[in-house]
C-alpha positions as a Markdown table, in Angstrom:
| # | Residue | x | y | z |
|---|---|---|---|---|
| 1 | Unk | 53.3 | 79.4 | 99.6 |
| 2 | Unk | 55.5 | 78.6 | 102.6 |
| 3 | Unk | 54.4 | 78.1 | 106.2 |
| 4 | Unk | 56.8 | 78.1 | 109.1 |
| 5 | Unk | 56.3 | 75.2 | 111.4 |
| 6 | Unk | 56.7 | 75.9 | 115.1 |
| 7 | Unk | 55.5 | 73.3 | 117.6 |
| 8 | Unk | 53.3 | 74.5 | 120.4 |
| 9 | Unk | 55.2 | 75.3 | 123.6 |
| 10 | Unk | 58.6 | 75.5 | 121.9 |
| 11 | Unk | 60.8 | 78.6 | 122.4 |
| 12 | Unk | 61.0 | 80.5 | 119.1 |
| 13 | Unk | 64.3 | 80.0 | 117.2 |
| 14 | Unk | 66.6 | 83.0 | 116.6 |
| 15 | Unk | 67.7 | 83.4 | 113.0 |
| 16 | Unk | 66.2 | 80.3 | 111.5 |
| 17 | Unk | 62.9 | 78.2 | 111.4 |
| 18 | Unk | 62.4 | 74.9 | 113.1 |
| 19 | Unk | 60.6 | 73.7 | 110.0 |
| 20 | Unk | 59.1 | 74.9 | 106.7 |
| 21 | Unk | 56.2 | 73.5 | 104.7 |
| 22 | Unk | 56.1 | 74.6 | 101.0 |
| 23 | Unk | 54.5 | 73.7 | 97.7 |
| 24 | Unk | 55.9 | 74.6 | 94.2 |
| 25 | Unk | 58.9 | 74.2 | 92.0 |
| 26 | Unk | 62.1 | 73.1 | 93.8 |
| 27 | Unk | 65.4 | 74.8 | 93.4 |
| 28 | Unk | 68.5 | 73.1 | 94.7 |
| 29 | Unk | 71.5 | 75.3 | 95.1 |
| 30 | Unk | 74.7 | 73.3 | 95.3 |
| 31 | Unk | 77.2 | 74.2 | 98.0 |
| 32 | Unk | 78.5 | 77.8 | 97.5 |
| 33 | Unk | 81.8 | 78.9 | 99.0 |
| 34 | Unk | 83.3 | 82.3 | 99.4 |
| 35 | Unk | 84.8 | 82.8 | 96.0 |
| 36 | Unk | 83.7 | 85.1 | 93.2 |
| 37 | Unk | 82.1 | 84.3 | 89.9 |
| 38 | Unk | 85.6 | 83.6 | 88.4 |
| 39 | Unk | 86.2 | 81.1 | 91.2 |
| 40 | Unk | 88.8 | 83.3 | 92.9 |
| 41 | Unk | 89.0 | 84.1 | 96.6 |
| 42 | Unk | 89.2 | 87.8 | 97.4 |
| 43 | Unk | 89.6 | 87.2 | 101.1 |
| 44 | Unk | 90.4 | 84.5 | 103.7 |
| 45 | Unk | 88.2 | 86.2 | 106.3 |
| 46 | Unk | 85.3 | 84.2 | 107.5 |
| 47 | Unk | 82.7 | 87.0 | 107.3 |
| 48 | Unk | 83.9 | 88.2 | 103.9 |
| 49 | Unk | 83.7 | 84.6 | 102.6 |
| 50 | Unk | 80.2 | 84.2 | 104.1 |
| 51 | Unk | 79.0 | 87.4 | 102.4 |
| 52 | Unk | 80.4 | 86.1 | 99.1 |
| 53 | Unk | 78.8 | 82.7 | 99.5 |
| 54 | Unk | 75.4 | 84.3 | 100.3 |
| 55 | Unk | 75.8 | 86.5 | 97.3 |
| 56 | Unk | 76.5 | 83.4 | 95.2 |
| 57 | Unk | 73.4 | 81.7 | 96.5 |
| 58 | Unk | 71.4 | 84.8 | 95.7 |
| 59 | Unk | 72.7 | 84.8 | 92.1 |
| 60 | Unk | 71.8 | 81.1 | 91.6 |
| 61 | Unk | 68.3 | 81.7 | 93.1 |
| 62 | Unk | 67.8 | 84.7 | 90.8 |
| 63 | Unk | 68.8 | 82.6 | 87.8 |
| 64 | Unk | 65.9 | 80.4 | 88.7 |
| 65 | Unk | 63.5 | 83.3 | 89.1 |
| 66 | Unk | 63.6 | 83.0 | 92.9 |
| 67 | Unk | 64.8 | 85.2 | 95.8 |
| 68 | Unk | 65.7 | 84.8 | 99.5 |
| 69 | Unk | 62.1 | 84.7 | 100.4 |
| 70 | Unk | 61.8 | 81.3 | 98.6 |
| 71 | Unk | 64.5 | 79.6 | 100.7 |
| 72 | Unk | 63.0 | 76.6 | 102.6 |
| 73 | Unk | 66.3 | 75.2 | 104.1 |
| 74 | Unk | 70.0 | 76.0 | 104.4 |
| 75 | Unk | 72.9 | 73.8 | 105.4 |
| 76 | Unk | 76.0 | 75.6 | 106.5 |
| 77 | Unk | 79.4 | 73.8 | 106.7 |
| 78 | Unk | 82.0 | 75.7 | 108.7 |
| 79 | Unk | 85.6 | 74.8 | 109.4 |
| 80 | Unk | 85.8 | 76.6 | 112.7 |
| 81 | Unk | 82.8 | 76.3 | 115.1 |
| 82 | Unk | 84.5 | 78.6 | 117.6 |
| 83 | Unk | 84.9 | 81.4 | 115.1 |
| 84 | Unk | 81.3 | 80.9 | 113.9 |
| 85 | Unk | 80.0 | 81.4 | 117.4 |
| 86 | Unk | 82.4 | 84.2 | 118.2 |
| 87 | Unk | 81.3 | 86.2 | 115.1 |
| 88 | Unk | 77.6 | 85.5 | 115.2 |
| 89 | Unk | 76.7 | 89.2 | 115.5 |
| 90 | Unk | 78.8 | 90.1 | 112.4 |
| 91 | Unk | 77.4 | 87.0 | 110.7 |
| 92 | Unk | 73.8 | 88.1 | 111.4 |
| 93 | Unk | 74.4 | 91.6 | 110.0 |
| 94 | Unk | 75.9 | 90.2 | 106.8 |
| 95 | Unk | 73.1 | 87.6 | 106.5 |
| 96 | Unk | 70.4 | 90.3 | 106.8 |
| 97 | Unk | 72.2 | 92.6 | 104.3 |
| 98 | Unk | 72.2 | 89.9 | 101.6 |
| 99 | Unk | 69.2 | 87.8 | 102.4 |
| 100 | Unk | 66.9 | 90.2 | 104.4 |
| 101 | Unk | 64.8 | 88.8 | 107.1 |
| 102 | Unk | 64.2 | 85.4 | 105.5 |
| 103 | Unk | 65.0 | 82.7 | 107.9 |
| 104 | Unk | 64.6 | 79.1 | 106.6 |
| 105 | Unk | 65.1 | 75.9 | 108.4 |
| 106 | Unk | 68.8 | 75.7 | 109.0 |
| 107 | Unk | 71.6 | 73.3 | 110.0 |
| 108 | Unk | 75.2 | 74.3 | 110.8 |
| 109 | Unk | 77.9 | 71.6 | 110.9 |
| 110 | Unk | 81.6 | 71.9 | 111.7 |
| 111 | Unk | 83.7 | 70.0 | 109.3 |
| 112 | Unk | 87.5 | 69.3 | 109.4 |
| 113 | Unk | 88.0 | 70.8 | 105.9 |
| 114 | Unk | 86.2 | 71.7 | 102.7 |
| 115 | Unk | 87.3 | 70.6 | 99.2 |
| 116 | Unk | 88.7 | 74.1 | 98.3 |
| 117 | Unk | 91.6 | 74.6 | 100.7 |
| 118 | Unk | 91.0 | 78.3 | 101.3 |
| 119 | Unk | 87.2 | 77.9 | 101.8 |
| 120 | Unk | 86.1 | 78.8 | 105.4 |
| 121 | Unk | 82.4 | 78.1 | 104.8 |
| 122 | Unk | 80.1 | 76.3 | 102.3 |
| 123 | Unk | 76.3 | 76.8 | 102.2 |
| 124 | Unk | 73.7 | 74.8 | 100.3 |
| 125 | Unk | 70.1 | 75.8 | 99.9 |
| 126 | Unk | 66.8 | 74.3 | 98.9 |
| 127 | Unk | 64.2 | 76.9 | 97.7 |
| 128 | Unk | 60.6 | 76.5 | 96.6 |
| 129 | Unk | 59.1 | 78.8 | 93.9 |
| 130 | Unk | 55.3 | 78.8 | 94.4 |
| 131 | Unk | 53.2 | 77.4 | 91.5 |
């Protein structure tokens, strides 16, 4: 079971949770980037890479018997904060298409580069599969 944590008097967050309390088996999804299962990039577009990274996360979760509803937290690493903000509407659409309306606690950080030179985004997830 997961419970969203929302302090009294705080404005509700949009597209994420301020906190999540959960009990169960933990699943740690290592940083996923926008390449396919053969570790090949099919696009250099930020939104296309985000879709692929989310699909990669979904595949790892499913390998552990979990789904998007089990995500407790996400950390997003982007190489261009300005592009991230400018494309939030597209990003939200892609996110909901892949992950549905499951919004865990989330952090987004701009980084100067990712290890894979063509990568525009990397996302890691912690999920909790109830006992």
